[in-house]
Backbone as a chain_set.jsonl record, in Angstrom:
{"seq": "XXXXXXXXXXXXXXXXXXXXXXXXXXXXXXXXXXXXXXXXXXXXXXXXXXXXXXXXXXXXXXXXXXXXXXXXXXXXXXXXXXXXXXXXXXXXXXXXXXXXXXXXXXXXXXXXXXXXXXX", "coords": {"N": [[-38.692, -10.43, -157.719], [-41.577, -8.97, -156.397], [-43.29, -10.03, -153.53], [-46.71, -10.285, -153.063], [-49.289, -9.716, -150.759], [-52.628, -9.899, -149.402], [-55.241, -7.931, -147.964], [-58.493, -8.015, -146.833], [-60.874, -5.657, -146.224], [-63.206, -3.478, -144.572], [-64.487, -0.618, -146.247], [-64.887, 1.774, -144.79], [-63.262, 1.369, -142.531], [-60.766, 1.261, -143.756], [-60.493, 3.788, -144.964], [-60.364, 5.421, -142.732], [-57.952, 4.527, -141.691], [-56.192, 5.317, -143.721], [-56.352, 8.069, -143.428], [-55.087, 8.312, -141.011], [-52.604, 7.377, -141.61], [-51.649, 4.856, -141.183], [-52.465, 1.396, -140.651], [-53.988, -0.237, -138.089], [-55.37, -2.523, -137.786], [-58.296, -4.617, -138.151], [-61.226, -5.235, -136.071], [-61.133, -8.068, -135.5], [-58.451, -8.595, -135.98], [-57.224, -7.052, -133.992], [-58.201, -8.386, -131.752], [-56.919, -10.868, -132.089], [-54.241, -10.222, -132.037], [-52.603, -9.763, -134.196], [-52.344, -8.737, -137.661], [-54.378, -10.11, -140.048], [-53.669, -11.571, -143.167], [-53.957, -12.676, -146.595], [-52.768, -14.868, -149.178], [-52.705, -14.621, -152.79], [-53.788, -17.015, -153.68], [-55.298, -17.756, -151.504], [-57.158, -15.777, -150.983], [-59.797, -15.688, -152.132], [-61.179, -17.778, -150.805], [-60.952, -16.857, -148.199], [-62.545, -14.562, -148.358], [-65.033, -15.761, -148.9], [-65.45, -17.305, -146.58], [-65.256, -15.517, -144.387], [-66.363, -13.064, -145.056], [-68.745, -13.325, -146.384], [-71.314, -12.29, -148.501], [-71.059, -9.661, -147.727], [-71.085, -6.212, -148.287], [-69.342, -3.219, -149.437], [-66.587, -3.586, -149.229], [-62.978, -3.557, -149.466], [-60.105, -4.56, -151.331], [-56.923, -4.798, -150.353], [-53.74, -4.529, -151.54], [-50.507, -5.569, -150.675], [-47.035, -5.096, -150.337], [-45.268, -7.682, -149.379], [-42.569, -8.014, -148.811], [-41.783, -5.575, -147.826], [-42.464, -5.532, -145.196], [-40.79, -6.724, -143.414], [-39.375, -8.464, -140.573], [-41.581, -8.552, -138.949], [-43.622, -9.767, -140.246], [-45.027, -12.865, -140.247], [-45.232, -16.239, -141.306], [-47.682, -18.427, -140.776], [-49.249, -21.528, -139.796], [-52.65, -22.144, -140.569], [-55.929, -22.275, -141.608], [-56.628, -25.451, -142.683], [-53.958, -26.146, -142.467], [-52.511, -24.584, -144.185], [-50.038, -22.071, -144.805], [-50.372, -18.863, -143.605], [-50.013, -15.333, -144.044], [-49.23, -13.27, -141.349], [-49.209, -10.227, -139.721], [-47.383, -8.838, -137.213], [-47.474, -6.147, -136.252], [-48.151, -2.666, -136.934], [-49.633, -1.801, -140.086], [-47.826, -0.098, -142.39], [-48.608, 2.589, -144.565], [-46.886, 2.922, -146.669], [-46.216, 0.397, -147.544], [-48.345, -0.475, -148.979], [-49.571, -1.328, -152.115], [-51.724, -1.23, -153.835], [-55.211, -0.468, -153.863], [-58.407, -1.661, -154.181], [-61.896, -1.86, -155.035], [-64.044, -4.445, -153.776], [-66.426, -5.851, -155.0], [-69.731, -7.37, -154.789], [-70.802, -10.022, -156.838], [-73.385, -11.012, -159.216], [-74.096, -13.539, -158.296], [-73.719, -13.367, -155.626], [-71.203, -13.745, -154.591], [-67.896, -12.461, -153.958], [-66.267, -10.366, -156.325], [-63.222, -10.61, -157.63], [-60.355, -8.738, -158.72], [-58.9, -9.396, -161.913], [-56.159, -9.422, -161.866], [-55.356, -10.532, -159.436], [-55.247, -13.304, -159.641], [-52.969, -13.61, -161.08], [-50.863, -13.09, -159.431], [-47.977, -13.808, -157.422], [-47.932, -16.034, -154.629]], "CA": [[-40.112, -10.208, -157.847], [-42.227, -8.588, -155.15], [-44.362, -10.895, -153.037], [-47.878, -9.495, -152.711], [-50.299, -10.331, -149.908], [-53.874, -9.159, -149.512], [-56.095, -7.71, -146.802], [-59.873, -7.65, -147.133], [-61.225, -4.738, -145.144], [-64.317, -2.57, -144.84], [-64.048, 0.669, -146.798], [-64.841, 2.795, -143.739], [-62.06, 1.107, -141.72], [-59.577, 1.578, -144.528], [-60.386, 5.231, -145.163], [-59.902, 5.958, -141.45], [-56.523, 4.191, -141.601], [-55.475, 6.193, -144.658], [-56.285, 9.402, -142.818], [-54.131, 8.216, -139.913], [-51.29, 7.057, -142.161], [-51.272, 3.476, -140.848], [-53.606, 0.515, -140.358], [-53.68, -1.022, -136.886], [-56.087, -3.782, -137.882], [-59.738, -4.715, -137.949], [-61.507, -5.771, -134.732], [-60.646, -9.446, -135.344], [-56.986, -8.509, -135.904], [-56.887, -6.546, -132.663], [-58.478, -9.481, -130.812], [-55.947, -11.947, -132.267], [-52.892, -9.731, -131.786], [-51.863, -9.607, -135.451], [-53.185, -8.419, -138.812], [-54.563, -11.253, -140.946], [-53.56, -11.379, -144.607], [-54.073, -13.881, -147.418], [-52.077, -14.859, -150.458], [-53.648, -14.6, -153.907], [-54.457, -18.318, -153.725], [-56.161, -17.904, -150.328], [-58.047, -14.623, -150.814], [-61.203, -15.987, -152.452], [-61.755, -18.573, -149.719], [-61.064, -15.956, -147.054], [-63.736, -13.733, -148.589], [-66.226, -16.602, -148.777], [-65.617, -17.759, -145.195], [-65.306, -14.476, -143.365], [-67.011, -11.839, -145.525], [-69.814, -13.741, -147.294], [-72.442, -11.398, -148.688], [-70.805, -8.317, -147.186], [-70.793, -5.136, -149.245], [-68.499, -2.141, -148.94], [-65.246, -4.089, -148.914], [-61.843, -3.243, -150.324], [-58.995, -5.505, -151.373], [-55.692, -4.024, -150.218], [-52.536, -5.266, -151.942], [-49.387, -5.132, -149.843], [-45.72, -5.65, -150.634], [-44.874, -8.468, -148.206], [-41.148, -7.83, -148.546], [-41.601, -4.297, -147.131], [-42.926, -5.648, -143.815], [-39.691, -7.2, -142.588], [-39.509, -9.617, -139.681], [-42.882, -8.519, -138.26], [-44.518, -10.647, -141.002], [-44.787, -14.288, -139.964], [-46.048, -17.182, -142.069], [-48.111, -19.375, -139.754], [-50.306, -22.441, -140.231], [-54.026, -21.808, -140.205], [-56.938, -23.073, -142.296], [-56.156, -26.634, -143.401], [-52.506, -26.26, -142.399], [-51.868, -23.621, -145.086], [-49.332, -20.968, -144.17], [-50.98, -17.57, -143.856], [-49.205, -14.21, -143.586], [-49.737, -12.541, -140.19], [-48.342, -9.094, -139.404], [-47.33, -8.496, -135.791], [-47.12, -4.728, -136.2], [-49.102, -1.893, -137.732], [-49.344, -1.81, -141.514], [-47.525, 1.244, -142.882], [-49.185, 2.859, -145.888], [-45.825, 2.82, -147.677], [-46.162, -0.988, -148.034], [-49.546, -0.729, -149.777], [-49.305, -1.115, -153.533], [-52.968, -1.013, -154.574], [-56.465, -0.636, -153.139], [-59.509, -1.692, -155.133], [-63.177, -2.317, -154.509], [-64.295, -5.884, -153.833], [-67.891, -5.879, -155.078], [-70.445, -8.645, -154.887], [-71.314, -10.333, -158.154], [-74.796, -11.399, -159.258], [-74.31, -14.775, -157.539], [-73.513, -13.091, -154.208], [-69.802, -13.907, -154.187], [-67.078, -11.289, -154.269], [-65.614, -10.347, -157.636], [-61.826, -10.198, -157.47], [-59.719, -8.259, -159.954], [-58.207, -10.453, -162.649], [-54.729, -9.407, -161.518], [-55.076, -11.335, -158.238], [-54.907, -14.657, -160.068], [-51.636, -13.582, -161.688], [-49.855, -12.73, -158.439], [-47.266, -14.835, -156.675], [-48.345, -16.056, -153.234]], "C": [[-40.706, -9.924, -156.459], [-43.298, -9.601, -154.785], [-45.507, -10.004, -152.578], [-48.813, -10.324, -151.849], [-51.502, -9.39, -149.883], [-54.617, -9.089, -148.196], [-57.468, -7.316, -147.312], [-60.362, -6.838, -145.943], [-62.418, -3.877, -145.56], [-63.795, -1.219, -145.293], [-63.941, 1.736, -145.715], [-63.618, 2.617, -142.844], [-60.808, 1.573, -142.456], [-59.397, 3.082, -144.702], [-59.937, 5.928, -143.873], [-58.398, 5.708, -141.283], [-55.691, 5.081, -142.528], [-55.31, 7.592, -144.068], [-55.25, 9.439, -141.697], [-52.707, 7.913, -140.393], [-50.799, 5.665, -141.824], [-52.547, 2.704, -140.505], [-53.223, -0.352, -139.167], [-54.413, -2.349, -136.868], [-57.581, -3.622, -137.686], [-59.984, -5.25, -136.541], [-60.987, -7.197, -134.519], [-59.122, -9.478, -135.243], [-56.553, -8.066, -134.509], [-57.116, -7.62, -131.606], [-57.401, -10.563, -130.866], [-54.496, -11.512, -132.046], [-52.017, -9.626, -133.024], [-52.851, -9.279, -136.552], [-53.185, -9.616, -139.746], [-54.424, -10.81, -142.403], [-53.789, -12.725, -145.289], [-53.171, -13.737, -148.627], [-53.141, -14.785, -151.553], [-54.446, -15.903, -153.965], [-55.462, -18.494, -152.59], [-57.277, -16.865, -150.253], [-59.521, -14.937, -151.092], [-61.871, -16.793, -151.333], [-61.9, -17.735, -148.453], [-62.312, -15.091, -147.179], [-65.01, -14.547, -148.367], [-66.498, -17.007, -147.326], [-65.916, -16.641, -144.212], [-66.056, -13.203, -143.765], [-68.188, -12.132, -146.452], [-70.965, -12.733, -147.305], [-72.234, -9.969, -148.223], [-70.414, -7.337, -148.283], [-69.842, -4.133, -148.613], [-67.099, -2.569, -148.552], [-64.215, -3.594, -149.922], [-60.844, -4.387, -150.257], [-57.713, -4.674, -151.408], [-54.514, -4.928, -150.553], [-51.34, -4.671, -151.212], [-48.108, -5.842, -150.286], [-45.224, -6.364, -149.376], [-43.413, -8.235, -147.826], [-40.868, -6.537, -147.773], [-41.938, -4.39, -145.645], [-41.876, -6.22, -142.868], [-40.053, -8.384, -141.707], [-40.818, -9.63, -138.904], [-43.915, -9.385, -138.984], [-44.103, -12.088, -140.763], [-45.731, -15.126, -140.819], [-46.394, -18.335, -141.13], [-49.238, -20.264, -140.255], [-51.665, -22.0, -139.71], [-54.932, -22.782, -140.937], [-56.32, -24.229, -143.086], [-54.652, -26.812, -143.378], [-51.769, -25.332, -143.346], [-51.145, -22.557, -144.274], [-49.962, -19.652, -144.598], [-50.056, -16.474, -143.348], [-49.92, -13.453, -142.46], [-48.734, -11.448, -139.842], [-48.474, -8.72, -137.938], [-46.819, -7.071, -135.606], [-48.237, -3.976, -136.914], [-48.68, -1.989, -139.199], [-49.061, -0.382, -141.961], [-48.088, 1.425, -144.299], [-48.143, 2.741, -146.999], [-45.725, 1.411, -148.26], [-47.346, -1.333, -148.935], [-49.263, -0.383, -151.231], [-50.561, -0.822, -154.35], [-54.148, -1.218, -153.623], [-57.575, -0.62, -154.181], [-60.772, -2.207, -154.455], [-63.296, -3.819, -154.685], [-65.815, -6.072, -153.835], [-68.453, -7.3, -155.057], [-70.938, -8.818, -156.317], [-72.777, -10.749, -158.079], [-75.098, -12.665, -158.452], [-74.06, -14.599, -156.046], [-72.101, -13.326, -153.704], [-69.006, -12.678, -154.612], [-66.35, -11.46, -155.6], [-64.214, -9.758, -157.457], [-61.282, -9.679, -158.792], [-58.942, -9.394, -160.604], [-56.734, -10.54, -162.255], [-54.397, -10.248, -160.296], [-54.644, -12.74, -158.632], [-53.483, -14.739, -160.615], [-50.514, -13.34, -160.691], [-49.219, -13.955, -157.81], [-47.78, -14.86, -155.249], [-47.259, -15.535, -152.321]], "O": [[-40.357, -10.581, -155.477], [-44.115, -9.986, -155.622], [-45.301, -9.076, -151.796], [-49.1, -11.481, -152.157], [-51.406, -8.232, -150.289], [-54.63, -10.04, -147.415], [-57.599, -6.399, -148.122], [-60.274, -7.28, -144.798], [-62.612, -3.587, -146.741], [-62.784, -0.732, -144.786], [-62.996, 2.524, -145.723], [-63.001, 3.602, -142.439], [-59.916, 2.19, -141.874], [-58.282, 3.593, -144.601], [-59.207, 6.918, -143.926], [-57.667, 6.57, -140.795], [-54.612, 5.541, -142.153], [-54.256, 8.214, -144.2], [-54.616, 10.467, -141.46], [-51.735, 8.158, -139.68], [-49.66, 5.317, -142.138], [-53.563, 3.284, -140.122], [-52.255, -1.11, -139.225], [-54.123, -3.21, -136.037], [-58.059, -2.631, -137.133], [-59.039, -5.677, -135.878], [-60.45, -7.496, -133.453], [-58.564, -10.291, -134.506], [-55.632, -8.635, -133.923], [-56.325, -7.755, -130.673], [-57.01, -11.112, -129.836], [-53.617, -12.359, -131.885], [-50.808, -9.421, -132.91], [-54.051, -9.509, -136.407], [-52.131, -10.079, -140.181], [-54.995, -9.799, -142.813], [-53.812, -13.771, -144.641], [-52.848, -12.627, -149.049], [-54.336, -14.875, -151.271], [-55.64, -15.892, -154.264], [-56.385, -19.301, -152.706], [-58.249, -17.063, -149.524], [-60.396, -14.489, -150.351], [-63.01, -16.511, -150.961], [-62.873, -17.892, -147.715], [-63.048, -14.912, -146.209], [-65.95, -14.078, -147.725], [-67.652, -17.046, -146.897], [-66.736, -16.802, -143.308], [-66.351, -12.361, -142.916], [-68.585, -11.265, -147.231], [-71.511, -12.376, -146.261], [-73.147, -9.149, -148.319], [-69.529, -7.606, -149.095], [-69.569, -4.185, -147.414], [-66.491, -1.988, -147.653], [-64.536, -3.261, -151.062], [-60.752, -5.091, -149.251], [-57.454, -3.946, -152.366], [-54.318, -5.967, -149.922], [-51.175, -3.454, -151.137], [-48.114, -7.04, -150.571], [-44.806, -5.715, -148.417], [-43.066, -8.258, -146.646], [-39.824, -6.418, -147.131], [-41.722, -3.43, -144.906], [-42.059, -6.199, -141.65], [-40.915, -9.194, -142.046], [-41.135, -10.629, -138.26], [-44.96, -9.707, -138.418], [-42.969, -12.477, -141.042], [-46.888, -14.759, -141.026], [-45.527, -19.115, -140.737], [-50.082, -19.827, -141.038], [-51.805, -21.549, -138.573], [-54.715, -23.993, -140.884], [-55.577, -24.007, -144.042], [-54.113, -27.559, -144.195], [-50.539, -25.281, -143.329], [-51.588, -22.187, -143.187], [-50.074, -19.357, -145.788], [-49.385, -16.654, -142.331], [-51.074, -13.05, -142.608], [-47.543, -11.719, -139.686], [-49.548, -8.332, -137.479], [-45.849, -6.833, -134.887], [-49.165, -4.591, -137.441], [-47.513, -2.229, -139.506], [-49.955, 0.463, -141.919], [-48.04, 0.507, -145.118], [-48.495, 2.486, -148.15], [-45.201, 1.243, -149.361], [-47.344, -2.379, -149.584], [-48.781, 0.706, -151.544], [-50.48, -0.237, -155.43], [-54.088, -2.033, -152.703], [-57.678, 0.318, -154.971], [-60.716, -2.897, -153.437], [-62.73, -4.399, -155.612], [-66.412, -6.407, -152.812], [-67.742, -8.28, -155.277], [-71.432, -7.872, -156.932], [-73.343, -10.828, -156.989], [-76.22, -12.847, -157.98], [-74.172, -15.555, -155.279], [-71.824, -13.13, -152.52], [-69.406, -11.949, -155.52], [-65.887, -12.547, -155.945], [-64.051, -8.572, -157.172], [-61.698, -10.128, -159.86], [-58.392, -10.253, -159.915], [-56.136, -11.615, -162.308], [-53.243, -10.644, -160.134], [-53.751, -13.305, -158.002], [-52.869, -15.806, -160.613], [-49.34, -13.38, -161.058], [-49.849, -15.005, -157.684], [-48.047, -13.797, -154.69], [-47.445, -15.486, -151.106]]}, "num_chains": 1, "name": "protein.A"}
């Protein structure tokens, strides 16, 4: 079974990356030296903490197994292990891109399939 990880990113950033054929990271990723990802279990809290109320976001699904040894699982929020990519993200590893709209209560509405994914 493929392990899927998720990147929340602004649509304008992502479309620029698609045109380039690779994603080098958001400003926070570049500052930290790696691309931040979340598992399905972590994605909602990541959205609430770091993207609260922000429109124009996409949820990018990535095949973690395609990233090789550049993907490290490191402790972060509350000691949870988070996936961090110490390389550029190749478009070939991306399995799906979908909008991440705000719901009526102001929180992001995730696709139902995220809950069904393995971390």
